[in-house]
N, C-alpha and C positions, 0 to 999 in steps of 0.2 A: 862705368859711372863717370870716369874722367871726361869722356867726350860730352856728357850731359853738362858737366860744369863748364866746359869750354864753350859749348853752344849757348848756355845761359849768360856767360860773360860777354860774348859777342853781341847777343841780342840786347842786353842791358846797356852796353857801352855804345850802341849805335847813337848817332847825334840826337835823333828825335827822342829816343827813350831816356838818354842821359839828361836832356833838358826837362823831360817830364818828371824825372826823379828830383831834379833840383827845384822845379816849380812846386811839386808836391811837398817837399821838405820846407820850402819857404812859406807856403800857405799854412802848413801845419804849425810852424813856429809862431806865426802871427795869430792863428786861431787859438792855440793853447795859451798864449800869453795874455790875451784880452779876456778879462773876467766875463763869464756868462756865455761865451761862445763854445769853447771846448772842442776837442777833436771829434767827438761823436756827432755834434751838430755840423761841423765842417765836412765830415764824411757824407752825411745825409745830403748836404747841399751839392757835394761833388759828384755823387752817383749819376744824376741826370746828365752831367757834362760828359760822362764817359760813354754815353750811348753812341756817339759818332766816332769813338776811338776803337782801334783794334784791341783785342783782349789783352795782349801783352802790355801795351801802354796804359790801358785802363787800370789794370791790377797794380802796375808799378806806381801809378799816381796815387792810388788809394793806400797802398802799403807805406809809401814814403810819408804821406800826409799823416797817417795814423801814428807811426813811430815818433815823428818829430813833435806832434802835438802833445804826446804824453810827456816828453821832456820839458817843453816850454811852459807848462803850467806853473812851474816853480819860479820863473823869471820875475813875474810881477809879485809873487809871494815874497821873494827875497828882498826886492826893492821897496815894495809898498805894504807888505803884509796882506796882500790881496791875491790869493792863489788864483791863477787863470783857469785851472781845471782841478778836479778833485785829487788827481794823482800828485799834485804839487803841494798838498797841505802838509805832509810830514816833513818835507824839506824846508818849509817855511818856518817851522818851530825853531830851528837853529840858524837858518840862513838869514832871516831878518834881524836876528840878534847880532850876527856878524856884521851886517850892513850898518846897524846902529853904532857899532864899535869902529866904524870907518874901514871895515874889511869886506866891502861889497865886491870888489874885484876878485878877491880870494874866494869868496863864497860862490860867485857866478862861475869862476873857473873850475872849481871842484864840481859844481853842478854839471857843467858841460862834460868834463872828463868822465865823471861817474856815469852819466847817462849814456855816453857813447860806449863805454866799456860794458855796461849792463846790456845795452842793445846788441852789441857784437857777441857777447857771451850767449845771450838768448838765441841769436841767429845761428851760432855754431851748434847749439843744442838742437835747434829746429832742424838743421840740415843733417846732422849726424845720427841723432837718436830719437827722431820724432815718433816713429811708429811704436818704439818700445815705451817711451814716456807716456804716450797716449793710452797704451794698454794698462800701464800701472795706474794712471789717473782714473780710468774707468772702474777699477777695482775698489776705489774709495767708496765707502758707504756713509750713511748719515752720522754714525759714531765718529768716524775719522774726521769728517768736516767739522763736527762739533768740537772735537779735541783741538784741532788747529786754531779755531776761532777763540776758544778758551785760553789757549797758550798766548795768543796775541793780547787778550784782555788782561792776563795775569801780570803784565809788566807795569800796570798803573801804579803799583806800590813803589816802583823805582823811578818814576818820573820826577823831574827836577823840582822837588818841593820837600821842605823839612817836615811837613805834616802829611803823613800817609793817609789819614782819614779824609783830608780835603781832596786828595787825588781819587780816593774811592767814591766819595760823594759825587765828584765831577763825572766819573765813569757811570755811576748809577743814573745821573741825569741823561747821559747819552743813551743808555739802555732804555730808559723810559720813553724817550723820543722815538726810538726804534719800534716801540710797541704801538704807537698811534696809528690808527687806520683800521681797515677791515681785516679781521683775522683770516688768513689764507686757508686755514683748515676748517674752521667752523662757520665762517661768513658773518660773524657778529661784528658790530662796530665797537671799537675800543678807543676811549678817550677822544672821541671826535667832537664832543660838546655840542652836538646838534648841527654842526656845519658840514656841508658837503665837500668843502675844499680840503678837509682833513681825512676824508674817507679813503683816499689813495695813499695815505701816509704822509709823512713830512719829507719833502725832497731834501737831498743832501746839500745841494748847492746853496739854497737860502740860509741853511744853518751855518755853513763855513763862511759865507760872505758876511753874515751878521756878526758871528763870533769874532772873526779876525779882522775884516776890512772896516765895516762901519763902526764897530766898537773901538777900533784903533783911532779912527778919525775923531770920534767923540772924546776919547781919552786925551788926545793931543789938544783939542779945543779947550777942554776943561782945564788942563794943565798949562795951557798957553805955550805949548812947546812948538818949536820949529822943527820941520823935518830935516834930518841930517843930510847935509850936502855930500854928494859923491862925485869925485872928479872923473870926468869922462875918460881920460887917458888911463885911468887905473882899472877900467871895467874889464871883466872877463879875462882875468890873468890866469892862464892855465897853470896847474900846480907844478912845482919843481919835482925833480927826480927823488929828492929826499922825502917830500910829502907823499908822492906816489908809492914809494917803498913802504912808508909807514901805513898806508891805507890798503895795500895790496891784499892782505888777508881778509880784511873787512869787505872789500869789493867782491872778492871771490865768493865769500859766504853769502853776501847779499844777493848777488846775481844768481846764485844757485837757488836760494829761497824764492826769488822773484820768478825764475823760470818755472819752477815746479808749481807754485801757486797760480801762475798764469795759465798753466795747462788745465787746472781744475775749472770746469765750466761754471760760470756765474760768479766767481770770486773776484777777479779783476785786479788791476794794477794798484788801486787805492788801498785795498786790503793788503796786498803784497808789500807796499811801501811801509805801512804801519807795522806789520809783522816783522819785517826786516829791521825797522827802526827799534822795535822792542827788543829784538835779539842783540842789536848793537849796544843798547843800554844794559842788557843782561850780561854781556861779555866784557863790558868796559870795567876798568879798574876805578874809574871815577864816574859812576852812573849819575851822581847828583848834579853833575855839570851839564848834562844834556838839557837842552832848552835854554841855555845861556850863551850859545854861540860855539858849538862844537862842530868842527868840520866833519867828524864821523857821522853826525846826524844827517847832514846833507848827502854824504857819500852813500850811506846805507839805504836811504829812502830812494834816491835817484837811480842807483844801480839796480835796485829791485823792481821799481815800476817799469823801467825800460826793458829789463829782461822779461818781465811779465807780458809786455806788449808782444814780444817775439814768441814767448811761450804760448800765448793765446792763439797763435796761428797753428799750433800743433794739432789740436783736435779739429780745427777747421779744415786743414788740408788732408789729414789722415782719416778722419771719421765723418766729416761733413757736419760737425757740431761746433757752433761758435763758442769760443771761450770767454767772450766779453761783448759788451754792447757794440764796440767798434767792429769786431769781427762778424757780428750778426749782420751789420750793414754790408760788410764786404761779401758775406754769403749771398745776399741779394744781388750784388754786382756780378758775382760769378754766374748765378743763374740767368741773369739778364743777357750775358754773353754766351749762353749755351754751354756753360761749364758746370760740372757737378762734382764738388769736392768730395773726397773719400778715397779709399784704397785704390780704386781704378784710375784716379787722376794721375797717380805715379806711373801707371802703365800706359795710359792713353795720351797724356800730355806731359811727358817728362821734361821737355824743353821749357814749358811754362813753369813747372815746379822749380826747376833750378834757376830760371830767370828771376823768380820771386826771391829765392835764397840770395842771389847776387844783389838784387835790388835792396834787400834789407841791409846788407853790408854797406852798399854805396850810400844809402840814405843816412845811416848812422855816422859814417865818416864825414859826409857833407855837413852834418850838424856843427862840427867843429868850426868850420869857416863861416857858414851862413848865420849861426847863432851870434858869433862875435860881431858880425856886421849889423845884425838886427839890434843887438843890445846897444851898440854905439849910438844909435839914433833914439831908441826907445828910452834910454836913461836920461835923455835931455829934459824930459818933463820934470825931473827932480829939481831942476833949476827954477821952476815956477814957485812963486810965493805960496805958502801953505793955505793962505786964505782963498787962493784960486784952486790949488791942487786938491785940498780936502773936499770941498763941495763937488769938484769934478769927479773924484773917486766915488763919492756917494751917488752921483747921478749915473755913473757907469754901473755901479752895483745894482741900482734900481732897475735900469734898463736890462742888464744881463739877467737879473733874477726873474723879471717879468717875461723875458723872451723864451725861457726854458719851456714853460707850459701855457704862456699867455694868461697867467692867473694873478689877480690882485691879491689872492690869499697868500701866495708865496712872498709877496712884498711885506705883508703884515708879519709873516713868520720871520723874515729877515730882520725887521724892526724889533720884534720880541727878543730874538737871540742877540741883537746888538746891545740891548739893555742888559740881558743876562751876562753877556761877555764883559760889559763895562764893570758891572758890580763884582763879577768873579775876579777880575784883575785887581780891582780896588781892595778886595779882601784876600788877595794872594791865593786864589784857587786856580790850579792849572787848567788850561783850555784843552790841551791835547787829549786827556782821558774822555772828555765829552765827545770829541770827534771819533775816538776809538770805539766808544760805545755805540754811536750812530752807525758806523761802518760795519762793525762786527756783530752788533746786536741781532739783526735779522738772520745772519748765518747761524748764530748760536741757537736762537729760538726755534727756527724752522727745522734744523737738523736734530735738535734735542727731541722735539715732539714727534718727528718722523721716526726716530729710533725707538721712542717709547711705544708708538702705535705698532710698529713692525714686531717688536719683541713682546707685546702684550703687557706693557708697563713694567718690564723687568729692567731695573736700573743697571744691572750688571752688564747689559749690552754695551754700555759706554766704555767698559774696560775689557771687553771680551777679546778683542784682537790685540796682539802685541804692540802694534803701532799706536792705537788709541790709548792703551794703558800707559805706554811710555810718554806720550804727549801730555796726558792728564797728570802723570807724576811730575813732569817738568813744570807744569803749571803750578802745582802745589808748592814746589820748591821755590819757584819765582815769587809767589805771593809772600812767602816768609823769608825771602832772601835778605831784606834789610835787617831783620832781627838776627838772622844767621851771621851776617857780616858784623853786626854789633857784638854778638856773642864771641865771634872769633877775635875781634880786637881786644875785648876784655881779657880773654884767656891769654892772648899774646902779651898784653901789657903786664898781666900778673906774673907770667913766667919771666919776663924781663926784670921786673922788680925783685923777684925771688933770687934771680941770678946776681 
């Protein structure tokens, strides 16, 4: 095995392939940071370019572009509250609040470091235990998928709000949005209101752009606020050893969660970031502070989604099953170059497999340097007057939303959720549970109904396996965790008074 690693290292470090990795990483950072483009679209545009390239260089270009675009979606989210990609939404919740407090450099630095650590962790897992992890993931049934999604949803009671009912209402709005469109099992239209544009469901991108970006612009205009100025020289300041030491446990847990969720086909980095964020809230001693500018919120989300990007490569390489939309596009690139992912790939093309492993490590390490360079120039737009910047953000949002499906219906959805987001913030309803419901709602519904159909409508199937029963139990505890904490404090205070 050592000589395969050595061969992969030499191939990846050849001048041409090294430049290819740097180019792919740079393009991925730009694509992920610009709202509406995303890494998936950039991958789709890059595949035709790889026709004239040799297989090694082609796959390295796509792998580096994919990993870096997952990271950079949070850059514009932190600076402008406009996530460039769905994977960056969770980090925006605390990252933008830190930027508003004049801590943008700290937020971007934690973002970079956590992303790189998550990507490296996922790469190590991919290289060392890919076949084993893929086998475990294949044993997951509908009940286990359902339990994981419910566990992610259960954290809404702990989101940074003093009114739990408002958080639950916000999550229910997200779950309702997830139900819109053609029922995948029965084929009936649900809540489409007679329009064909809703038959395919509500796209995630218009929702997040409307809730976070456009609503923020409207809020600032109504309040006549000026955007906070951020000094360029303070941008992307990597965390100190003290901060790293404080976050190390969180990063390890988040990267582990992200890697495993990334392996599960169809779940993706967005769900991984929210599940990891929810676990950070759950384990925190001050869960009520999340959403107000907590570094742990950025670290947990970014470590998870970048680990999930590497984790999604596991089923692709070992079983030929794409774990995400990005790896589905890469599967097409493999086939174009006469390569068939699966168990035989490790036997027939071991040099290529280990070159991919090395390429993932190099791409993640290069993010540290290329991201800081990109941010140095990208952040200069903050210096623009908000009367120019605000409309510019709205125009970018409209163009990016339309470009996803070339649909004017998506623009109207964006406008609708901008209005919803504006009034939710006005009356102190948290936005994060809405996104959580939209992301995890389809996973909950589809797997619940599949489990019911398979079991003959026997609800006990949801707790039949030890894993699903454990996850459901943790979800119940999570829902009632605020009450349990309050009860614990009362008991503790009463004991103190008695003593």
